[in-house]
N, C-alpha and C positions, 0 to 999 in steps of 0.2 A: 723582656719588658720590664720597666722599673714601675712597680704599684704599691710602693712604701705608703702606709696610711699616714704617717708624721714624720717627724725628723728622727725621733728616736729609733724608729724601725729602718728608716733609710739608712742612718749611722749604723747600726747594727748589719746591714747588707754590706756597706763600705768595708767593715771589718773584716767580715768573711771573704771578700774579694782580696783584701790586703793579705791574708793568710793562705792565700792559693800560690804556691811557690811557683808551678808550672806558668800560671798566668803571668806573673810578674815576670819571670826569665823570659818569656815569649814576647811580652810588651817592650822590656828593655831591648832585647836583640834586634827587634823590628824597628823601633825609634832610631837606634843608633843607624842602623843600615837605610834606612829611608832617610834620613838628612843627607847622607854621602851620594845615594841614587839619583836624589830630586836634584842637587847641586850640579852632578855631572850630567844629567838629562836637559837640564835649562843652560849649561855651557854655552856661552857665545852669544845667547840671546838676551833681548832686551825686554828682560821679564817684568818690569814695572810698566813700560809701553804697552805691552801685550795684555797685561790685566787691566789697564787703563781703557784700551779698546774694547776688551769684552764687557767691561761695566758700562761704558758708554752703548754699546750694541744693545745689551739685555735692557737698560732702562729705556732705550728709544722703543725696543721691541714690547715692553710691558707697558708702556704708554700708548701702544696702539693694539691692544690684546684682542677687542672684539673685532676689529679690521682685520687683523691677521687669521682669527679664527674663519671669518667669512671667507677669505680668500683660500684657506686651507680647505675647507669644506667644498667650494666651488672645484677646485682643481683635483681634489681627490676623488668626490663624486663622479667626476667625468670619467675616471678609471675605474669605478665599479666599486668603489670604497662607500661603505655607510658609516657616516660621522655623527656621534652622538655627543651630547655634552650633559654631564651630570653636577647638579649644584652641590652635592653632598658625597660623602663616601657611601653611605647607604644606598643612594639613587645610582651609584657607578656599580655596585655589586649585582644591585636589582637588574639593571640593565644587562649586564655580561650573562646572569642567570638566565635571563629570559632568551638572549642569544643562544646559549646551548641547550636550552630546552625546545625552542622552536627548529634547531636544526638537530634535533635527536641524539646529542652527544651524551656520550656515558663516562669517556675517559679523557682528561685533559692533560696537557704537559706544560710547563711554565719556564720560561727563561727568567732571570733575575731582573726584578723589578721593585724598587722601593716604594712606588706609588700603589702597588697592590699589599706591600705591607701596610701602608698608611691607612687602607681602607679596610683590611684585614679580609682580602676576597677570599683567600682558602677557606676560611671558617665557613662563609657564607654558600661556597659552591659544595662542601662537603655536607651542609645542612640539607641541601637540595638532593641528595644522595649521589654525587658526581665524585668521581675517582679524581683526585689532583696531585699530580707528582713535579715537584721541582726538579730541573735538570741541571741548573748550576751545582757544580760539586759541592761548594761551601752551603749553598741553600738547602739541598738535598741531606746534607748531615745534619742541620739544625733542625730541618722538617722531621726528621726520623727522631730526633731528640726531643721535640716538642718545644721549641724555643724559638726567640727571634733573633734577629741577626746583632753581632757584637761590634759590627764595623758595616759601612755603607758598600764598601768594594769588597771586603775580604770577611764575609759574614761569620767564618768559623774558626776565625785567627786564635780564639781563645781555647781551643781544644788541642790537645796532644795526638801525636800518631796512637799510641796507646789506647786513648779512649774512642778515638775513630775505629780501631782494629777491633774492639770489642763490640762496638756500636755494628758493625759489619757482620760480626759473628752472629750477633741476634738476629740479623736481619736475613742472613743467607742460611742460617742453621749449621754452618761449618765454620770451624776455628780457622781465623785468618790469621796471616803472619802479621807482625809490627815491621813493614816495609811500605814505604809511600808509594812506589811505583806498583807494587803489587795491590795496593790497597785502590789506587786508581783504576787498574785493570776489573777489579770486582765492581766498582761503581759504573765502569763503561758497560761491562757485561749486563747488570741489572738494568739500567738504564735503557740500553738498544732495544729492548721489548717494548718499554714504555713508549718510544718514539714511533715504533712501527705500529702500535695498536691505537694511538692517540687519535681522537675525532678533532679534538680543538687544541691549538697552541695560544698562549697567551704570553705578550711580550710586554714590557716597557717600550720607553723611547727615550733617547738622549736627546732628539732633536724632532720637531715637527714643522717641515720646511714648508711654508707657506707656498711660495712662488712654483711650487712644482707638486705639491700634495704629498710629499715623501716622508716617512718614517725612517729615522736612521739609528741605528743602534750600535754600541762600542762594547765589544766583549773579548775575553781571553781565552773562551772555550767555544768549541764548536756547536754547541747546546745551542744557542742564540739562533743561527741559521736554520739548525733541523728543526726547532720549535716553531719559525716562521714559515717554514716550507712544506714540511710533510704532512702535518694534519689538513684535513679539507676546510676547517674552520679557522681563520687567524683574528685573534684580537689584540689590539695594543691598547692598552691603558695609559695614557699620558697625562701628565698636568699640564694646566694652560700656561706654566710657565715655562715650557719647553717649546712654545710657537717662537719660530726662527723666521726672519724673512727669506732670507737666501742661503744657498749652499756655502755662498762665500763666508756669511755669518757662522754656520756650522764649522766649517773647516778652521774658523780662527779659532773656536773654542776647542777643537781636537788638538790644537797644537799644545795646549795646556791641560785637558783632561787626564790624559795618560802619564804625563811628566808629573803632575801635582799628586796624582793619586798612587802610582806604584814606581814613578821613577822610570817609565819606558816612553821612550821616543812616540810609539803609537801602539795600541791595543793590536791583538793578533788579528782579530776581524773588525772592519767597518762596513756595516751592512745598510745599503740606502734601499728602502722599499717602496716603490712607486706602484700603488695599483694591486689588484687581485690577480696572482699568477694561475697558470694552468695548473689543474688538479689531476693526477693520475688514479685517486682513489676511487674504490668504488661506491657510489652513495645511491642509497635507495634503490638498488636493482640495476644502477647502469652507470656510466662514467660520467663525471662532472665537465663541463665546460671549462668552467672557471671555480676556483676556490672561493669560498666568502671571505670578506675581511672587512674588519671593523675597526674603527678609532672611536675609543670612547675618551673624552676629554674629562678630566676633573678638575671642577672648581674648588670646593672645600674651602672657601675662604680666599681664594687667590684674587680673584677680581678686586675683593675689598682692600687686600694688601697693596695690591697695584696702584690704588688713589692713595693710600696713604704717605704723607710726605717723608715720614722717617723710616717706617718698615717696608718700604717697597723695594728697598735694595735687597731684602731676604731673597727676593725672586731671581737675583742674579747666581744664586747657587747652581754650580753644575754637579753636583753630587760626586766629586771628586773624593771625599773624606779626608781632605788634608788637613782639617782642622782638628780632628781626631789625633791624626798620625804625630802631630806636635805638640797636643796637648799634656801638660805633664801629671794631670790629675787622670786624664783617661789612662796614660802609661802604667798609672798603680792598680786601677781598678776595674778598666775594660768599659766595654759599652753597655752591658746591661745595667751597670751601675751609673753610667752617664749619658742614658738615654732612654726614652720611652720606645719609640719604634725609630726615629731618626737619631743619628747618635753624634756625638761631640757637640763642638759650640754652637753649630747651626740646629743640632737637635735642642738645645735647651731652649731655643728661640721657637722653633717650629712647633714644638710640642704644646707650647700655649696657645697658639693660633689653630692647629690641627686637631688636637686632642684635648684642650681644656686646662685650665689652671689648675686643677687637682692634681692632675698627672706632672705638672710643671712646677709647682710650687716648692718642693724639695730639691729639685735637679738645678733649678734656676740659680739656686745659693752656691752650688759647689762648682765655682768659678773663682780661680786663684786670681785672674785679672791681669796674668803675666803677658798678654798681646801676641803669644806666639799663633794664635788662630788667626787673625787680622793679617799678621805678616806674610802669611803663605796662602790667604785666601785668594782664588784664581778669579774672583768677582770683585775685590776688593772692597768685601762688605765689611762695616765697622763692628764688629762679632761682639767685642767686650762691651760696647756701647749699648747694642741692643739688648744684649743679656740683663745689663743693669737696668734698663728701662721696662724690661717683662718683670724684673723682681720687684720694683718701684709701683708698677700696675697692678700686681697681684696683691702686694701688701696695701695699697689704696683701697682693693676690691674686697680682701679678706680681714684687714686690721693689721695694725703693725705690733710685732712684739715690743714687750716693755723695755727690754735693753737698748733696742735701738732708738726707741722713743725718748727714753733718758738721754742716752748720748747726742742725739741731734737737739733736746733741749738746752743741754750743758755748752754743746758748741756754738749753738746759735748766740750765747752770750759770751763774748771774750772774757769780760770780767770774772764772771762766774766760773768759766773753765779755768783760768789761772788761778784764782784763788783756790781752787779744788787742788790744783799742780802744788801750789806753795804749802796746803796744808798737807798733803799728802808727805810732803819733804819733811815737814815739822814732826810728823808721827812714825816715821818709818824706821829710825834707829833700831828699836828692838828686834826687828826683823832683818836688818842688814848685817849683823854681826861685825861692825866695824868693816863691811866690805863695799865694794860698788855693786853688788848684786843682793836681791832681795832672798835671802837665805831660810827666813823662816815664815813663808807666807801662807796662811791657813788654807787648807784644801779647796774650800769653796771658791776662793779668788785663784786659785792655781791648779784645778782640777786638770790632769792628765796634761800638766805643761812640765813633767819631770824631764824631758828630752833637752831642756835648755835653761840656762840661768837666766833670771828675768832682771834687768838692770834697776838701780835704783834711782830716784830722783836726784839731779845733782843738788849740791849743795846753795849755789848761787846760779839763778839761771842766766843766760847770756844777755838778756835784755839788762840785766842789772849790771854786768860788767861793761857794757857796750861804751859807755863816756869814758870809763878809764883807759880803755884801749884803742878808741876812735883815732883814725890817723890824723896828724896835722899836716895839710897840704897846701901849699901857698897855690900853685899852679898846676891844677890837675889835669892829667892825660886824659882820665875819665871819672865820671861820676856815676857811681854804682849804688842802686837803693838793695840792701841784703833783706832776702826772704829766707828765714831760718825753719819756718816750719816749728811743730810744737816738740819735736823730738830732740831736735838741735838747740832750741831754746832752753828747755828744761830737763832734758835727760844728757845729750853730749854736748855740752856748749863749746868744749874744747875743739870741736870739729870746726864750727864759725871761727872762734877766736884764730885758728890756723890759717883759715883762708884770709883774715882781717891782716894778719901778720904778713902774706905774701903780697896783697894788695898794696899796703903801705909801701913796700921794697920797689914796687912800681909806679908809684906817685898817683895812686887811685883814692879819689874821696870817695869816702863811704858813708851812707846814711842808714839808720833803721829805723823805719817807721813803727812807733809803739803800739799804734793799734791793730796792727797785723796779729793774725791768729794761725790755727791750722788751717791747711789747705782746704779741708773739707772732704777729700777723697774718702776717709773712713765711713762717714754717712752717706757719701753717694755709693759706697759699696753695698751698705746695709738697707739701700733702698729708700733712705730718708732725703727725698727730693727736696722738700720745703727748707729742711735745716742745711743742705748742700748749698742751695740757691741763696740763704741768707749768709753763710761764711763766705760764698763767693763776693756778694756785695760788701760785706765788711772789709776783705783784703783788697777789692778795687778801689774802694773809696780811700784806704788807708794810704794807698801809694799814688804819687803823682808822676804816670809814666812820661808826660812832656818834660818833666823835670829832672830827668836822669837818662844816662845813655844806655844802660842796661838794669833789668832786675835780675839778680845773681842769687841762684839757690845752689846749696851742697847737696839736695835731696832729690833723687831721679823722680821719684814719684811726685813730688810737688811739682817739679819742673814740668812733666808730661801734664798733669792736671791742669795747672795754671796756664798752659801754653794751649793745650788743645779741648780741655774741659770747660774753663771759663767762658770762651766764645759761644760754645754751645749752651751752656746753662742761662748765659745772660743775653742771648740773641734776641729775643723778644721784648728785651727791656728799653724803651725809646730813651731812657736817661742814661743807663749805664752800657747799653749795646756796644757802641763805637769805642768808649772808653776801655771796655772788657778786651776789644781787638787790640787796641793800642798798647793795653797791659801786656797782653800774650806776645806781640811782636818784640818785646823788648826783654822776654826771659831767656835766659841763657843757663846751661848747667855751669858748675865750678871746671870741671875738666876742658870744656871746649872754650870757657873764657880764657883759663890759663895759658893753652895751647895754641888757640886760634886767634886771641884778641892780644892778649899781653906778650905771646912769642917767648916764654922763657927759655933760656938756654941752658947749656951746661955748665957754662962758667959761673953761673949764679949758686951753684951746689956743690958741698962735700960727697961726692958718690963714695960710697961705702961699699959697693958691689953685694949687698946682702941678698939672699937668694928669694925672690918675691914671686907671688903668684896673684891671680886678680879673678873676682868675681864680677859679672858684667850684669848690672840691675837690668831686670826686664823693662823696667820704663825708661832706661837710659839708651839702651841700643835698640829696642823697638818702638818706644813712646818716643824718644828724641832722636832716633837713628844717628846716634853717637857711637863709635866703635872703635877708630884709631885714636883719638887724642888721650884718653887715659893711658893707654899701653905705651903711647909716644912719651908720656910724659915720666913714665917708670925709666924709661931709657935716658931721658935728659937728665934725670936726677942721679943718675949713677947707680941704679938698682938692677939687679941680675933677674931679669923676667923670665919665670918659668911658665910657658902656658899649661893650664890642666884641662882635662877633657871636658866637655860640655860645658865652658865657660858662662855660656849665655842662657842656659837652662834655669828655670826657677829655683831658689834657695828654700822655698816655701814658706816665706814668711806672710806676704799676701795681707799685710796689715791685721785687719780683725777676722781673715780666713784663717789664721793660724790658730785663734781662739775658740772660732767655730768646728775647725775640723782638726784638732792636734793630731790625731793619728797619721793622718794625710800628711800635714806639714814635717812632723816628724821624719816620716819616710823620704821625703824630699831633700830634707837636709842632711840625714844620713849618707844618702847619694854624693850630694854636693861635697860635703866634707873628706868622704872616701877619695875623691878626685882630686882634691886640695891636698891631703895627705900623700897622695902619691907622687906629688911634684918634689917632696922634700923641702920645700920652701920654710923659712922661718917668719915669715911676713906674708898677710892675707889682705889685698888693699880693695876696697870698693868705693862707690860712689853714691852711696845710699844708706843713711843712717837705720832704715828698717833693716836692710839686710846685715847692717854691722851687729844688731840686736839680735838676730836671728843666728848669724854664723859665730859671732864671739860668745853668745849664749851656749850655743851647741858645743863649742870648742872647750869652754869651761866646764860643762857638764862631762866632757870627756876627760878631763884634767891636762887637755892638750898644752904644749909650750908655745904653740904657734900664735903670734900677736896678729888681731883684727885692727885696722887702721883704715881712716878716708885717706883718699889720696891726696887731700888737701893737708892733713898731718903730716903725710911722709914727705912731702915738698917743703913745707915750713920746718919741720926738724933736720932739714939738710940745707938750710940756707947757709951760705957764708956770711 
């Protein structure tokens, strides 16, 4: 569990995790293997359709939560089950403690349950003098180590076989061999006695099926069935979000759950429990006719979440852990640093609602906004958006940091923002050393940024060059309004110039609204909602979507934010809501425009066969769902495309993230550049100026000869 008091302590914990070589190696191997196994498990399936169906059925169920609870209670009670409802975690623990005491329970075994972790159930039962043993192998290991899980499905993934062997040696009093199969046998031998002696078994529940009063659990170890059948008392602790109308709804989720969690077609065991079964144990001097069975439903804020128009979607979570599996930050530091009890992207959100803002305030800032979690979520939850919203709410409740307030004030005024950029250009010469980089930036401004060279402000911004390069088109094929974003306007204007050069060749009229500014994503990431909204208003007002065919941008991050963020940000604005949607409908990225609209062809280019690799920006491949166009353009332009490993994994930039968490950013960049260099390419292309800043700066710091450029530059340079 992450309990850092402040950001400084939290960063110290992150640094410690980064220095854990085994953790890093284990996470890397798992992340790479997971991607392949998941893809194979879903092969031939309509994954998007399945996710949409799960989201729809979960939303409908949560809208009927109390109705389903009443139906479940009626049907389960008819089968001898006692149903309880706990408003809070404390109340759930107290209910289960009373059940144990009333039944004369001394020894308890538990199968895996994240809901029990949520309530800290073990601590409560142990305080009552009861012996509690986790029987899932991973959970037993971390219980012996007095730790929380580091993954919702694989709680001990952070530990090596050597650590487990040492632990088991201490537990058994005998030296154990560092052999996984033998260690499993040790666990089996030690736990078998616990199963035989237990008075009570506690399980979670993946589903609570209301039409039959059935609890269903999915497990990969036989401990789940032993826990729910051997002891004379069985208690299932289940969140209200697990209420499911029918078995068909449960089976739909089961199609996705194991595939998304571990790449399995199905778990080893899927158990459906309807009613109290026969008990052969000796109870108070005689045999029981039936065992006791209790289902304790936990609210702990779930009813309130179900009524929230934005956050109700978190109740779609099926606890597969996939959002952690693909998270580049989780891959670096593990779940103890990227979760309190719930792990990964969903954990950053649930921690706020289930355990309070004090536990969430540091965690929620450690999201790089790559969108990988949203892309694999089996419930279709917009995790990045919800994480940003939680961050904003915490700042509204506790106060906004000075640096984000200042950035917000600057971006709210386009004239002030651009004046500051122009002033920076005027005074930067002493620290550039005549290069395109800030060579001598004082450490107060560049703390921990030595892993990359930071770019200088361009001598002349794009907006000052536009009139001289604007295409003179008599009968235009298309009219395009160009959105440059702040980086291509003031840092890399040559990228926008390259795009204009290609557009002119294709008889495209280009306009550049001078009142446009930064897209606002940096302040959105920093939790400055007012500033983010003000910037959105600026840009939507600056453009006339009805007066152009497309709003073209060369920045993947801008494209995604303009297209998906603006309609949400301005949804409740009666004056601009419709215009924001019209604006968003016309937004297109450069590669899609060049390939899908202009249909550029090989005879337009002088192909030089240069060996070239590609970095797929997060907000292009996941935010805009564009994957084929930029790769096709490389072939059309006559470049020799050499794919690199993990092209769509984040480069570590994340805008303001790389300034806030430079050590993590540096490590992500290191992995990315190693994969690039392994291709032997001379040229690295991408579709995002932020990624170019990170990649070019990293290669410059290394002294590499690999050139980094925008796809637009590569095309423009090879035009006949």
